[in-house]
C-alpha positions, 0 to 999 in steps of 0.5 A: 500500500505504499503510494508512488508516482505512476509513469507513462512514457517517462512522465508522471501519470496517475498514482499507483502503489509499489506493491502493484508495481512489484506484482506486475513485474513478478507476473511479467517475469513468469511469462518471460521464463515461460517464453524462454523455456519454449524458445529453448525447445523450439530453437534446439535444432542445428543445420550445417549442410548449407543453404539448400541442404546438399551437404556438398562441403560437409559430411552429414555425420559431422552435422549429426555429431555437432547437432547432438553435442 
């Protein structure tokens, strides 16, 4: 219930409370953590076989080894 000045685009806005500010940040951090976990699953792929995937410059076994590790 500690009052504080609200901010909007860097200027004073309507008053708010410090507790509400912290509660909103806590919720935002939770959403960010969920997005990070989802991104790790989505981005957990690797490709070294070239732009068109022909493996002309690198063996597919090397690509598999690198992607695994």
